Structure formats: structure tokens, C-alpha cells
N, C-alpha and C positions, 0 to 999 in steps of 0.2 A: 523554427521557434520566433513565434513574436514578442518583445518585453514591450510591456503596455505602462509604459510609467505616469505615475497618476503627476495631477497639476496641482494638486494642495498641499500635498506633503513629499517627503522625500520616501516611496514607496513604487514598487512594481505588481506587475503580476506578468508572469512568463508562461503565455498560451503556448499549447505544444502544437496543435494543429488550428489550422483556417481553411474556407472555402471561397475562393473567389478576393483574396484579399482580407476577407473577415475570418474574426476566430471562431469557429464553431463552439457549440452549446461546452461548458467545461464544467470541471469539477476539480479542487484541489485545497491543499491547507493554507494557511495565512502562518506565519511564524513573525516575531520580531526578534529584534537586536540591537547591536549597538549598528553594526554591518552586516544585513544577511547577503551572502553570498547570490548571487544570478545562476552562477552553474547548478548550485544546490538544487534552490528550486527548479530550472531546469530539467535535474534528474529526479525529482520528487514527481512533475507533472507526469516525462515521459512514464511512469511506473503506470500512473493511472490512463493514458493512453493506450497501453498496451494490455489492460485491465479490460476497458471497455472491447477492444477487439479481439478477446480472446472470447467474447462474448455478442459477437455479431452487431453492436450498441456504436452508434455513429455518432460517439462523443468524443472528447477529448479529454486531457489532464492540463491544469491553470493553478500554476501553485503561485502566492503570494510574499511578498517581502515588506516589510516597514523596518526604517531604518531608524532608532531613535534611542535616547537611554537620558536616565534622571527624569528632570521637570518636563521634560521635553514628551515623554511616552503617552503621555493623558491624550495632549490637544493631538498628537500626532496618528492615533488609533483614533478619535472621533472625526477628526478629517477623511482618515483611510475610511470609516464605516459610510460616513454621508456621501462620499463621491464615489464608492461601489455600488450603494445601495440601488441603484437603476438598473444594472446587470444583474445584481443577486433578482431583485423582483420580475424583469424580464426573461426567465430563465437561460441567459447568457453564462452565466458563472454562478457556481456554489461553490462555499467556503466552509472549513472545520477548523476550529483554533488547534497549531501547533505549537514551536514551543516560543512561550513566553507573553502566550497569549491565554483568556479563560473563556467560558462560556459566555458570561457577563460582557466580557469587550466586544462581543459579536452580537449582541442582545435583540437590538435593531436588526442585522441582517437577518437574526432568526428571524423575526416578524416577516418579514419580505419572502423568505426561503420557500417555496414551493413542494420543498423534499417532507416525508413522514415526518412529524413533530417527534413521533417515539426514537426517532434514532438518536435523538440529545437529550431528550425529558426524563426516557426511560432506560437510559444506558441499552439500547439495541445496537446502537452501531459497535460497541465494543462486546457483546454476548455472539453477534453476528460472526466478527472477527475471531473467535475463539472458537467458535464451532466449525465455523468454514477451515482452519486452519489443520484441526482432528480431524476432518472428513478429508483433507488432503493428504494426512499424513498416513490414514487406514489405506486411501485408496493408491498410494504409493506404495505401499507393502501390500497389495493385492486383494486389499479390500475390509480388513481386520486390524483392530488396535488391542484386540485381547490377549493380556498374558505381555504386552508389549511394555518397554518399560522406556520412560520420557525424563527427559531433563528440558531444561531453559537455562537463556543468556539472560539477562536483563530481570527486570521485575516490573511491579506494576498492574495496572487492571487489566491490561491484555493478556497478562501470564494468569494471571488468578484466573480469566475468562476460559484459557484455552483447560487449565490445570480443572474444572470443573467439566468441561466436555470429553477431555479423553481419559478421567475416570469414570463418569458415565457410559464412556464405550469398551471402559475394561483394559485400560493399561494401568501402571504401575508406577511409582514417581523411584526412580533412578538411585540407589543405594549412594550417602554422601551428601554433598552439600550444591552439588548439580554443577552447571557450567559448561563451558564447551566443553572441558576433556570429559566430561562425564562418560562413566561405562554402563551405556544405554543405545534403545535401536533408534529412535527419535530425539531429534535437537531440532527446540522451538528459539527463534530468534529474533529479539526483540531490541529496539536501541534506534539511534539516530541511522543516518544515511552510512555504510561502510563500518560500522561497529565491529563487523569480523573481516579483518584482515586476513592476507595469506599467513602470516603466522600463526592467527587463532588458529585458522583452517586446519593447520597442520595437526593442532591437538585434538580435532573431534576425532571421537571415536563411533559414532552415531552413523548408522546405512542409511538414515533421511534427517534431510536439514530440513526444516519449513521456517520461510518468515515469517513473525504477528506484524512487521511494520515494514513502509517503503524501504528497499534497496537496501535493506539493513549488512549485505556480500558485497565486499570488491572481486573484481575482475578477477585479480591474481588467486583471491581464497575461492571463485568458482572454479579455474583452472585446477587448484589443489585436490579439492574435493572429487572435481571430478575422476582424475590422475589416481585418487588413493580410491574409488568405488564407490562412492558416496553420494546420493541422488540429489540434489538440490532443486527442489520446488520453487517454481517461481513465486515471487512475491505477488506477481501481476494477477497471479492462480489465488494464493493461500489466504491473500487478504479482500478480495473482490467483494462477497457476500453484501457489505452493506452495499456498495455501488448498485448492486443487482438489484437488492431491495428497492431501492429509490429512487433506479432509473430504468427499469426493465422488470416489473414485478409481474406483468401477466405473463409471462416465461417459466413459471413455476418458483419453486422454491430456492432459494439462492444458494443456501447448504448446498442440497442435493447437487446441484448444478456445479458447485465448486467441487464437488467430490468425483462427478463424474465427467468433469472436463480432465483434472489430474488423471483418473482412472483412464481416460484413452488415450493418456503417453502412459502410460507405466509400464509398457513392454518397452520403451523406448532405456531403459535403465539409466546408467548416465547419462544417458543422451536425452533426457525428460526437459529438463530447463531449454534446450537447441531448439527441439522441437515443438514446444509452446510459443516459442520467439518465431518461426516458420508461419503456424497456423495464424497466430495474430497480424502479423507480417501479410500474410496474402489475404486477410480481408483489409488489410489497410490499403492494400494494391487497387483495390474493387470499387474504392472512392476517391482517394488521392493521387495527384498526381504524382508526388513522389514520397518515397517514404522519408519520416524523420531519421534524421542523422545520429545515430547512437542508439546502444539498445538498454536498458533499462538495468544497469551493474553501476556499483558505485565506482 
């Protein structure tokens, strides 16, 4: 992991992979807060690295943090955008707004961004995550969501998108208000990194847990889910559809590819997450001298 510190403002980009000392083409979110922790950015970058590796794409994750508050925010964001513009226009790095940032904040970077504009102008990225997560859930259950019940941890556009997708696939909302302890077949999880800790995991009743955001499940929560016989679909698979649309579109429909990837590990049961990790690392080993240290769990 290489930390690229900006010169014009208090900000950084955590690049997960390099080649001959230079970061490989990378993608990741940018966040703004009084103090953005590098460990969090590294974790988000790692998830993206494993997503690309899972589909045979030689790219990596790169997540940025801007440290500012109050009256310092606008000039910090302006300096950040100006300094990283060349990285974006050259294809070296692509980014999307995360915590503390909006589309308008990164508007100048969008002009330079070589990715399909419909990802952010038409909400396609959100739609792809929703449909990809639904396809992942169906694959983990043997290929169908017809008659299955579902619930979600979290709210927002991604939960709205997956609701549409699973309803179209024949799933039914679980009775009650939802949440981690809902009596359901599939639980979707949206939120910040580590939003599901081991205590929350102990309340889960769903047989399949599918992330809608990067690394929302902690390592201890993963262990709890596995011990209880609950399948944890890796976030680096369930959320990968927008990456595939943007960077590997020639190799097929991104939603179908997400479903097929999960289906290829479905016979592993609670070992699905580890089997997916092993395949991603096998691909990384074909073009990286060393595997990145640490797997994508909060």
C-alpha cells in the first residue's frame, strides 16, 4: 500500500497496488472529514483491488481522504481537485464522492473522467449495485429469489435499488421493520465500513448476508456468521457491477457476471467468502510480486 500525500492541501490517496514502484491504474472513493483515517482508506482500496482481481482485471483500489473542516473545506476541496486532475484525465485514477463530498464537489474531475458518464449522471452505478447484489443473493441461494424473504440493514439509494431488483426477481419483504435480526432468507447490509460487528452478527437470522457497500462486515462478525451457518457473500463481488461496466465492459453484462461469480462458489456454503478470496489472490499472484497484506474485512 502506497500513501500518496498531496502537496497543495492536507489530503492523501491510498494506492493499494504498484508496478515497478508506480501505482497501477486505480479506482476508489474520496472522503472528507476533519480527520480521515488512512486505515479506513486502505481498507476501502483493498476491497476494490479484490473486486478487480475477482474478474481478472489488472487494476487496483485507490481511496482518498481530505482533512478539513469549517471555512477550510471549500479551499481544501478546490486544491484537491486541481492537484489530482491529471491523475484522473490520464486514466491513472478514478474517484467517486464518499462521506462529506457531493457530485458538485468533484465536478471538474467528472469532466476529465474517461468512464461512462451515465454512471453518475443517470444513477446507473446505484442501479448496478442493486441489481448485482440481487443477482449475488440469488446465486448464493442456488439461482433464484422467487418466494424468498429479504430485509436490509441501513437505508438510502442502494437499499432502494436492491428493493426494486429483488422484488422484480420474486422476493418478498420480510414482515416487521427489518434490520439485522429480521426473520428473512436474505439480509442486505449497507453502511460504513464495519457497520455490522460481531454483536450485530449474533442477531442475524438470514441464511445469506449480502453487502451493498464496501467492507460493512467486520472480521469477527464474519466468523460469527460462518459459525452460525450463514453465508457471507463478499462485498468485492456483490458491489462489483459498476466497476465492470466502467473498466471491463467488453467481457459481458456486469450484473450477470456478478451472479455467475457467486454461483461458481455457491457449493462452498459458508466457505464461499474464503473461496472467493483465494481466487482473487490467485489472479493477483500472476502479476504482483507480493500479495497485498490483509484481506478485505473491517
